Structures are given as structure tokens and as C-alpha cells.
SEBA-567098 format. One record per atom (N, C-alpha, C): residue number from 1; residue in three letters; chain; atom name; x negated, y negated, z. Coordinates in steps of 0.001 Angstrom, whole numbers, plus 500000, padded with zeros to 6 digits. Layout:
<rs>
+-----+-----+----+----+--------+--------+--------+
:   i :  aa : ch : at :   east :  north :     up :
+-----+-----+----+----+--------+--------+--------+
: NUM : ala :  A : CA :      X :      Y :      Z :
...
+-----+-----+----+----+--------+--------+--------+
</rs>
This chain:
<rs>
+-----+-----+----+----+--------+--------+--------+
:   i :  aa : ch : at :   east :  north :     up :
+-----+-----+----+----+--------+--------+--------+
:   1 : met :  A :  N : 454809 : 325856 : 350413 :
:   1 : met :  A : CA : 454776 : 326082 : 351256 :
:   1 : met :  A :  C : 455226 : 324941 : 352393 :
:   2 : pro :  A :  N : 454460 : 324011 : 351488 :
:   2 : pro :  A : CA : 454291 : 322670 : 351613 :
:   2 : pro :  A :  C : 455892 : 322438 : 353060 :
:   3 : cys :  A :  N : 456836 : 322439 : 352047 :
:   3 : cys :  A : CA : 458620 : 322388 : 352253 :
:   3 : cys :  A :  C : 458996 : 323076 : 353698 :
:   4 : cys :  A :  N : 458774 : 324387 : 353334 :
:   4 : cys :  A : CA : 458904 : 325021 : 354483 :
:   4 : cys :  A :  C : 457916 : 324103 : 356114 :
:   5 : phe :  A :  N : 456702 : 324316 : 355910 :
:   5 : phe :  A : CA : 456076 : 323116 : 356984 :
:   5 : phe :  A :  C : 456518 : 322358 : 357698 :
:   6 : gly :  A :  N : 457287 : 321325 : 356427 :
:   6 : gly :  A : CA : 458121 : 320275 : 356605 :
:   6 : gly :  A :  C : 459299 : 320316 : 358259 :
:   7 : lys :  A :  N : 459647 : 321734 : 356707 :
:   7 : lys :  A : CA : 461611 : 321696 : 357894 :
:   7 : lys :  A :  C : 460635 : 322007 : 359184 :
:   8 : phe :  A :  N : 460208 : 322551 : 359696 :
:   8 : phe :  A : CA : 459648 : 323583 : 361086 :
:   8 : phe :  A :  C : 458960 : 322993 : 361600 :
:   9 : lys :  A :  N : 458127 : 321384 : 361142 :
:   9 : lys :  A : CA : 458128 : 320385 : 362187 :
:   9 : lys :  A :  C : 459369 : 319679 : 362782 :
:  10 : arg :  A :  N : 459668 : 319297 : 361790 :
:  10 : arg :  A : CA : 461176 : 318657 : 362467 :
:  10 : arg :  A :  C : 461517 : 319123 : 363240 :
:  11 : ile :  A :  N : 462390 : 320773 : 362788 :
:  11 : ile :  A : CA : 462807 : 321783 : 363787 :
:  11 : ile :  A :  C : 461909 : 321589 : 364963 :
:  12 : val :  A :  N : 461072 : 321895 : 364960 :
:  12 : val :  A : CA : 460459 : 322894 : 366110 :
:  12 : val :  A :  C : 459828 : 321306 : 366966 :
:  13 : leu :  A :  N : 458832 : 320143 : 366763 :
:  13 : leu :  A : CA : 458247 : 319111 : 367549 :
:  13 : leu :  A :  C : 459335 : 318784 : 368148 :
:  14 : pro :  A :  N : 460497 : 318356 : 368340 :
:  14 : pro :  A : CA : 461227 : 317505 : 368984 :
:  14 : pro :  A :  C : 461554 : 319165 : 370647 :
:  15 : phe :  A :  N : 461411 : 320148 : 370316 :
:  15 : phe :  A : CA : 461438 : 321096 : 371546 :
:  15 : phe :  A :  C : 460609 : 321194 : 371900 :
:  16 : val :  A :  N : 459339 : 320831 : 371451 :
:  16 : val :  A : CA : 458157 : 321262 : 371848 :
:  16 : val :  A :  C : 458234 : 319752 : 373125 :
:  17 : phe :  A :  N : 458353 : 318601 : 372596 :
:  17 : phe :  A : CA : 458716 : 317500 : 372984 :
:  17 : phe :  A :  C : 459613 : 317939 : 374360 :
:  18 : phe :  A :  N : 460585 : 317944 : 374787 :
:  18 : phe :  A : CA : 461034 : 318415 : 375539 :
:  18 : phe :  A :  C : 460678 : 319563 : 376562 :
:  19 : ile :  A :  N : 460039 : 320121 : 376557 :
:  19 : ile :  A : CA : 459062 : 321313 : 377456 :
:  19 : ile :  A :  C : 458328 : 320363 : 378042 :
:  20 : val :  A :  N : 457360 : 319571 : 377351 :
:  20 : val :  A : CA : 456485 : 318824 : 377558 :
:  20 : val :  A :  C : 457012 : 318149 : 379186 :
:  21 : gln :  A :  N : 457651 : 316992 : 378383 :
:  21 : gln :  A : CA : 458770 : 316068 : 379090 :
:  21 : gln :  A :  C : 459661 : 316519 : 380540 :
:  22 : ser :  A :  N : 459448 : 317612 : 380697 :
:  22 : ser :  A : CA : 460360 : 318789 : 381875 :
:  22 : ser :  A :  C : 459405 : 319004 : 382231 :
:  23 : ala :  A :  N : 458039 : 319144 : 381738 :
:  23 : ala :  A : CA : 457196 : 320258 : 382960 :
:  23 : ala :  A :  C : 456633 : 318789 : 383840 :
:  24 : thr :  A :  N : 456434 : 317627 : 382956 :
:  24 : thr :  A : CA : 455894 : 316981 : 383274 :
:  24 : thr :  A :  C : 456606 : 315407 : 384272 :
:  25 : ala :  A :  N : 457867 : 315673 : 384154 :
:  25 : ala :  A : CA : 458694 : 315116 : 385216 :
:  25 : ala :  A :  C : 458429 : 314923 : 386898 :
:  26 : gln :  A :  N : 458852 : 313510 : 386839 :
:  26 : gln :  A : CA : 458680 : 313360 : 388499 :
:  26 : gln :  A :  C : 459483 : 313266 : 389243 :
:  27 : glu :  A :  N : 460249 : 313708 : 390505 :
:  27 : glu :  A : CA : 461525 : 312894 : 391458 :
:  27 : glu :  A :  C : 461471 : 311339 : 391495 :
:  28 : ile :  A :  N : 462067 : 310538 : 391558 :
:  28 : ile :  A : CA : 462011 : 309125 : 391346 :
:  28 : ile :  A :  C : 463102 : 308894 : 393368 :
:  29 : gly :  A :  N : 462197 : 308064 : 393256 :
:  29 : gly :  A : CA : 463133 : 307860 : 395158 :
:  29 : gly :  A :  C : 463622 : 306372 : 394659 :
:  30 : leu :  A :  N : 464056 : 305711 : 396124 :
:  30 : leu :  A : CA : 464787 : 304887 : 396204 :
:  30 : leu :  A :  C : 464751 : 303593 : 396601 :
:  31 : gln :  A :  N : 464111 : 302264 : 396840 :
:  31 : gln :  A : CA : 463741 : 301891 : 398380 :
:  31 : gln :  A :  C : 465517 : 301063 : 398703 :
:  32 : leu :  A :  N : 465542 : 301807 : 400284 :
:  32 : leu :  A : CA : 466562 : 301903 : 400788 :
:  32 : leu :  A :  C : 467281 : 300455 : 401156 :
:  33 : tyr :  A :  N : 466443 : 299736 : 400968 :
:  33 : tyr :  A : CA : 466334 : 297871 : 400885 :
:  33 : tyr :  A :  C : 466917 : 297213 : 399816 :
:  34 : ser :  A :  N : 467496 : 297852 : 398664 :
:  34 : ser :  A : CA : 467468 : 297715 : 397634 :
:  34 : ser :  A :  C : 469602 : 297941 : 397688 :
:  35 : leu :  A :  N : 470005 : 298542 : 398747 :
:  35 : leu :  A : CA : 471968 : 298724 : 398885 :
:  35 : leu :  A :  C : 471600 : 297988 : 400267 :
:  36 : arg :  A :  N : 471086 : 297241 : 400636 :
:  36 : arg :  A : CA : 471266 : 296523 : 402227 :
:  36 : arg :  A :  C : 472677 : 295640 : 402196 :
:  37 : asn :  A :  N : 473191 : 295047 : 401295 :
:  37 : asn :  A : CA : 474417 : 295205 : 401242 :
:  37 : asn :  A :  C : 475453 : 295823 : 401903 :
:  38 : gln :  A :  N : 475272 : 297175 : 400940 :
:  38 : gln :  A : CA : 476100 : 298103 : 400870 :
:  38 : gln :  A :  C : 475765 : 298768 : 402426 :
:  39 : phe :  A :  N : 474513 : 298988 : 402941 :
:  39 : phe :  A : CA : 474249 : 299608 : 404008 :
:  39 : phe :  A :  C : 474922 : 299158 : 404970 :
:  40 : ala :  A :  N : 475123 : 297313 : 404989 :
:  40 : ala :  A : CA : 475639 : 296336 : 405984 :
:  40 : ala :  A :  C : 476976 : 297085 : 406540 :
:  41 : lys :  A :  N : 477674 : 297361 : 405439 :
:  41 : lys :  A : CA : 479082 : 297359 : 405522 :
:  41 : lys :  A :  C : 479358 : 299019 : 405630 :
:  42 : asp :  A :  N : 478280 : 300205 : 405773 :
:  42 : asp :  A : CA : 478842 : 301386 : 405564 :
:  42 : asp :  A :  C : 477415 : 302765 : 404977 :
:  43 : val :  A :  N : 476592 : 302498 : 406291 :
:  43 : val :  A : CA : 475559 : 303506 : 406809 :
:  43 : val :  A :  C : 475995 : 304611 : 405999 :
:  44 : pro :  A :  N : 476734 : 305528 : 406774 :
:  44 : pro :  A : CA : 477094 : 307381 : 406022 :
:  44 : pro :  A :  C : 477229 : 306990 : 405041 :
:  45 : gly :  A :  N : 478427 : 306516 : 404049 :
:  45 : gly :  A : CA : 478655 : 306140 : 403192 :
:  45 : gly :  A :  C : 478035 : 305629 : 402073 :
:  46 : thr :  A :  N : 477049 : 304884 : 402032 :
:  46 : thr :  A : CA : 476239 : 304371 : 400991 :
:  46 : thr :  A :  C : 475249 : 305514 : 401129 :
:  47 : met :  A :  N : 474572 : 306030 : 401949 :
:  47 : met :  A : CA : 473514 : 306905 : 401955 :
:  47 : met :  A :  C : 474635 : 308342 : 401270 :
:  48 : asp :  A :  N : 475738 : 308921 : 401327 :
:  48 : asp :  A : CA : 476254 : 310152 : 400686 :
:  48 : asp :  A :  C : 476331 : 309699 : 398694 :
:  49 : lys :  A :  N : 476088 : 308191 : 398527 :
:  49 : lys :  A : CA : 476856 : 308093 : 397234 :
:  49 : lys :  A :  C : 474974 : 308272 : 397219 :
:  50 : val :  A :  N : 474088 : 307707 : 397560 :
:  50 : val :  A : CA : 472327 : 307815 : 397415 :
:  50 : val :  A :  C : 472374 : 309489 : 397478 :
:  51 : arg :  A :  N : 472254 : 310228 : 398391 :
:  51 : arg :  A : CA : 472581 : 311689 : 397510 :
:  51 : arg :  A :  C : 473508 : 312044 : 396599 :
:  52 : lys :  A :  N : 474300 : 311862 : 396147 :
:  52 : lys :  A : CA : 474743 : 311501 : 394921 :
:  52 : lys :  A :  C : 474571 : 311357 : 393446 :
:  53 : met :  A :  N : 473639 : 310816 : 394106 :
:  53 : met :  A : CA : 472723 : 310056 : 392439 :
:  53 : met :  A :  C : 471678 : 311168 : 392312 :
:  54 : gly :  A :  N : 472081 : 311398 : 393310 :
:  54 : gly :  A : CA : 470618 : 312562 : 393047 :
:  54 : gly :  A :  C : 469262 : 312409 : 393274 :
:  55 : ile :  A :  N : 469148 : 311421 : 394508 :
:  55 : ile :  A : CA : 468251 : 310539 : 394971 :
:  55 : ile :  A :  C : 467764 : 311742 : 396762 :
:  56 : lys :  A :  N : 466024 : 312127 : 396557 :
:  56 : lys :  A : CA : 465823 : 312837 : 398025 :
:  56 : lys :  A :  C : 465111 : 312213 : 398572 :
:  57 : glu :  A :  N : 464251 : 311368 : 397659 :
:  57 : glu :  A : CA : 462939 : 310591 : 398485 :
:  57 : glu :  A :  C : 463371 : 309295 : 398548 :
:  58 : val :  A :  N : 463164 : 308218 : 399685 :
:  58 : val :  A : CA : 463447 : 307151 : 399922 :
:  58 : val :  A :  C : 462168 : 305825 : 400834 :
:  59 : glu :  A :  N : 462696 : 304965 : 400593 :
:  59 : glu :  A : CA : 461827 : 304414 : 401547 :
:  59 : glu :  A :  C : 462311 : 303714 : 402391 :
:  60 : met :  A :  N : 462102 : 303611 : 403653 :
:  60 : met :  A : CA : 462979 : 303486 : 404816 :
:  60 : met :  A :  C : 462520 : 301813 : 404848 :
:  61 : phe :  A :  N : 463869 : 300978 : 405520 :
:  61 : phe :  A : CA : 463174 : 299384 : 405367 :
:  61 : phe :  A :  C : 464125 : 298751 : 406845 :
:  62 : gly :  A :  N : 464368 : 299380 : 408044 :
:  62 : gly :  A : CA : 465124 : 299961 : 409560 :
:  62 : gly :  A :  C : 466311 : 300779 : 409422 :
:  63 : thr :  A :  N : 467292 : 300026 : 410239 :
:  63 : thr :  A : CA : 468051 : 301393 : 410306 :
:  63 : thr :  A :  C : 469785 : 300858 : 410215 :
:  64 : tyr :  A :  N : 469873 : 299458 : 409919 :
:  64 : tyr :  A : CA : 471105 : 298508 : 409328 :
:  64 : tyr :  A :  C : 471939 : 298868 : 410649 :
:  65 : gly :  A :  N : 471008 : 298415 : 411649 :
:  65 : gly :  A : CA : 472242 : 298488 : 412766 :
:  65 : gly :  A :  C : 472467 : 299775 : 413820 :
:  66 : leu :  A :  N : 472150 : 301462 : 413156 :
:  66 : leu :  A : CA : 472233 : 302260 : 414318 :
:  66 : leu :  A :  C : 470873 : 302681 : 414958 :
:  67 : gly :  A :  N : 471499 : 303807 : 416104 :
:  67 : gly :  A : CA : 470101 : 303575 : 416338 :
:  67 : gly :  A :  C : 468915 : 304683 : 415698 :
:  68 : phe :  A :  N : 467553 : 304304 : 416214 :
:  68 : phe :  A : CA : 466927 : 305912 : 414985 :
:  68 : phe :  A :  C : 467176 : 307218 : 414947 :
:  69 : pro :  A :  N : 467605 : 307613 : 415723 :
:  69 : pro :  A : CA : 468156 : 309148 : 415691 :
:  69 : pro :  A :  C : 469022 : 309223 : 414718 :
:  70 : glu :  A :  N : 469883 : 308797 : 415265 :
:  70 : glu :  A : CA : 471759 : 308434 : 414597 :
:  70 : glu :  A :  C : 471051 : 308467 : 413155 :
:  71 : phe :  A :  N : 470529 : 307342 : 412383 :
:  71 : phe :  A : CA : 469963 : 307080 : 410936 :
:  71 : phe :  A :  C : 469556 : 308700 : 410429 :
:  72 : ile :  A :  N : 468330 : 308663 : 411757 :
:  72 : ile :  A : CA : 467715 : 310226 : 411040 :
:  72 : ile :  A :  C : 468651 : 311037 : 411025 :
:  73 : lys :  A :  N : 469313 : 311518 : 411610 :
:  73 : lys :  A : CA : 470350 : 312315 : 411381 :
:  73 : lys :  A :  C : 471410 : 312243 : 409893 :
:  74 : ile :  A :  N : 471691 : 311242 : 409639 :
:  74 : ile :  A : CA : 472135 : 310880 : 408545 :
:  74 : ile :  A :  C : 471562 : 311611 : 407244 :
:  75 : leu :  A :  N : 470154 : 310835 : 407454 :
:  75 : leu :  A : CA : 469064 : 311224 : 406472 :
:  75 : leu :  A :  C : 469503 : 312786 : 406120 :
:  76 : ala :  A :  N : 469073 : 313247 : 406979 :
:  76 : ala :  A : CA : 469089 : 314828 : 407521 :
:  76 : ala :  A :  C : 470346 : 315601 : 406961 :
:  77 : asp :  A :  N : 471056 : 314990 : 406881 :
:  77 : asp :  A : CA : 472556 : 315723 : 406863 :
:  77 : asp :  A :  C : 472928 : 315736 : 405115 :
:  78 : asn :  A :  N : 472094 : 314391 : 404612 :
:  78 : asn :  A : CA : 472341 : 314368 : 403246 :
:  78 : asn :  A :  C : 471042 : 314969 : 402379 :
:  79 : glu :  A :  N : 469778 : 315742 : 402796 :
:  79 : glu :  A : CA : 469293 : 316053 : 402416 :
:  79 : glu :  A :  C : 467949 : 315249 : 401979 :
:  80 : ile :  A :  N : 468057 : 314207 : 402286 :
:  80 : ile :  A : CA : 466749 : 313146 : 401842 :
:  80 : ile :  A :  C : 465979 : 312980 : 403153 :
:  81 : thr :  A :  N : 464589 : 312809 : 402515 :
:  81 : thr :  A : CA : 463153 : 312633 : 403004 :
:  81 : thr :  A :  C : 463080 : 310943 : 403148 :
:  82 : val :  A :  N : 462019 : 310333 : 403875 :
:  82 : val :  A : CA : 461876 : 309691 : 403981 :
:  82 : val :  A :  C : 460343 : 309462 : 404052 :
:  83 : thr :  A :  N : 459796 : 308929 : 402633 :
:  83 : thr :  A : CA : 458294 : 309090 : 401644 :
:  83 : thr :  A :  C : 457830 : 307976 : 402425 :
:  84 : ser :  A :  N : 457821 : 306594 : 402296 :
:  84 : ser :  A : CA : 457437 : 305452 : 403043 :
:  84 : ser :  A :  C : 458383 : 304222 : 403661 :
:  85 : tyr :  A :  N : 458028 : 303407 : 404661 :
:  85 : tyr :  A : CA : 458249 : 303021 : 405263 :
:  85 : tyr :  A :  C : 457863 : 300752 : 404577 :
:  86 : gly :  A :  N : 458837 : 300527 : 404872 :
:  86 : gly :  A : CA : 458658 : 298825 : 404292 :
:  86 : gly :  A :  C : 458360 : 298118 : 405866 :
:  87 : ala :  A :  N : 457108 : 297542 : 406236 :
:  87 : ala :  A : CA : 457471 : 296844 : 407103 :
:  87 : ala :  A :  C : 456299 : 295425 : 406583 :
:  88 : glu :  A :  N : 456356 : 294643 : 407286 :
:  88 : glu :  A : CA : 456390 : 292847 : 407408 :
:  88 : glu :  A :  C : 454811 : 292899 : 407713 :
:  89 : phe :  A :  N : 453494 : 293208 : 407170 :
:  89 : phe :  A : CA : 452365 : 293328 : 407688 :
:  89 : phe :  A :  C : 451771 : 292712 : 408848 :
:  90 : asp :  A :  N : 452240 : 291091 : 409192 :
:  90 : asp :  A : CA : 451921 : 290962 : 410461 :
:  90 : asp :  A :  C : 452308 : 292309 : 411877 :
:  91 : lys :  A :  N : 453388 : 292683 : 411672 :
:  91 : lys :  A : CA : 454271 : 293690 : 412366 :
:  91 : lys :  A :  C : 452988 : 294667 : 411950 :
:  92 : leu :  A :  N : 452743 : 295296 : 411703 :
:  92 : leu :  A : CA : 452531 : 296001 : 411236 :
:  92 : leu :  A :  C : 450727 : 296714 : 411503 :
:  93 : lys :  A :  N : 450509 : 295068 : 411336 :
:  93 : lys :  A : CA : 448745 : 294917 : 411593 :
:  93 : lys :  A :  C : 448671 : 294874 : 413776 :
:  94 : asn :  A :  N : 449920 : 294099 : 413694 :
:  94 : asn :  A : CA : 450076 : 293796 : 415914 :
:  94 : asn :  A :  C : 450378 : 294916 : 415981 :
:  95 : phe :  A :  N : 451438 : 295755 : 415701 :
:  95 : phe :  A : CA : 452851 : 296127 : 416429 :
:  95 : phe :  A :  C : 452372 : 297675 : 416211 :
:  96 : pro :  A :  N : 451477 : 298241 : 415311 :
:  96 : pro :  A : CA : 451813 : 299322 : 414897 :
:  96 : pro :  A :  C : 452597 : 300815 : 415250 :
:  97 : arg :  A :  N : 452317 : 300483 : 416900 :
:  97 : arg :  A : CA : 453014 : 301725 : 417938 :
:  97 : arg :  A :  C : 454098 : 301380 : 418034 :
:  98 : lys :  A :  N : 454969 : 300449 : 417649 :
:  98 : lys :  A : CA : 456489 : 299849 : 417481 :
:  98 : lys :  A :  C : 457367 : 300149 : 416675 :
:  99 : leu :  A :  N : 456531 : 300256 : 414948 :
:  99 : leu :  A : CA : 457074 : 300764 : 414016 :
:  99 : leu :  A :  C : 457250 : 302208 : 414006 :
: 100 : ala :  A :  N : 455796 : 302639 : 414481 :
: 100 : ala :  A : CA : 455734 : 304206 : 414118 :
: 100 : ala :  A :  C : 457375 : 305205 : 414728 :
+-----+-----+----+----+--------+--------+--------+
</rs>
């Protein structure tokens, strides 16, 4: 019996580990500022690459020269959601409505 139980553990435990990892996996997001050089050259193309990487949630930091409605449309077209926004503390403290 001990030899069979050892074989059972070697076969079953990796599957148990995989199932537990899958059940607790979380979505990852991206800070768009990380790609600031790429966004400076091509906003729609860079956003398309972000989508193709499987990223669905991002932290926004400006609109990279586009108007806000146009930038939001590009996000929506790529099914990407903004979950946070990077802002300088002083601007957030002194001018929160301008950032909203």
C-alpha cells in the first residue's frame, strides 16, 4: 500500500496545485505610463498591443496628446477599463475637480 500511495501523491498533487492556483488567479493590470514612449508615437496602435497582451485593466496617466473623449473611445474600443489614475499629489490636493 505505501508504494501505491506515493505514486498517487506524485500524480494527483500537481493537479490539486494547478486547480488551487487557477481558482485564486487574479487579473493583472498595466500602468500606461510604463509605455509612455510608445504612446507618444502611436496611441491607438499601442493600446491595441496592450489588448493583445490580454491586459483588461489599466492605470491611466494623461491622454498622451489626445482629447479625453477620443482617448476614452480608444480604451472602450479595446475593451480596456481604467481602474486607477496617476496624478501628482499637489494637483490632486489643490485641484481635484480638474483631474476628474
